[in-house]
N, C-alpha and C positions, 0 to 999 in steps of 0.2 A: 489640521490647521498647520500651516507653515509658520514657524517662529522666526522672527527677525533676530532674536537673541540666542546666542550659542549657550549650551548648557553650562559652560564654564565661565560665562560672563557674570560679573557682579554689578549691582547698582546700589547706590545708597540714597537714603532719604532721611530727613530730620523728623524727630518726634515732636509734634507741635502741641498746641493747647488741647486739652481733653484727650491727650495721648493719641492724636490723629496722625496718620502717616499718609503722605501723598505718594501714589504710585508714579514713578517716573514714566515718561512716554514710552520708552522701550519695553517696560514691564507691562503696561496697559496693552500695547500692541501684541506682545507675546501671549498674553492671557486672553486677548480678544474681548476685553471688557470696556464698557463705556460708562459714563456718569450715570448713576442710578442702578447699575447692575450689582448683584450680590456676589460675594466671594466667600469661599470656605477656607478656614485656617486649620491646618492639621499640625499638631504639635507632637514632635517625637524627640525625646531627650532635650537638647538645647537648640533644636532646629525647627523652623516653621515652614510649612509648605503652603503656598497660596494658590488656589485654583478657583476658576469661575464656577459658580453654582451650576451653570448650564453643563460644563464639562464634567463636573463631579457627578451630577445626576445621570448623564449619558454613560459614564464609566460604571456607575452603580447598576444601572439598568442592564448594561452589557454583561456584567458579571453574574447576574441572576437570570438572564434570558434563557439559557439552556435548562436551568432548573425549572423555571416556570413553564416553558413549552413542554417539557417532559411531563410535568404534573398535569397540564391541561389535556394532553393526549391521553394520559391514563384516566382522567376523570371522564372524558368523552367516551372512551372504551367501556368504562364501568356503567355509564348511563345507558349506552346502547344495549349492553347485556341485560340490564334491568328492564328496559323497555321490551326486549324480546321475551323475557320470562313472563311478563304481564300479559 
C-alpha cells in the first residue's frame, strides 16, 4: 500500500471523552482504515505503533508461511510413507 504520509511526518489529535482519539485523515489514509475497522496497538517503551488489523494479520501470516508450508510438506511426506507401508 502506498502511504500518503512520509515516515517522518507527525500528526496530532486530542484525547477526548472516554479517552478516545480521532485518527486524522492523513493517518486513516496511510493505515488504509475506515470507520468500523479494527486497529492493533503495539506498545514498546514509551512509543505506540498503530496498525490495521488486516495488515497485522497479513504480516503475521507471512512470517509463519515458510514454517507452515515446510511442516505441511513434511506431514504429507510422512502420511504417504505410512500409506505405502500399509
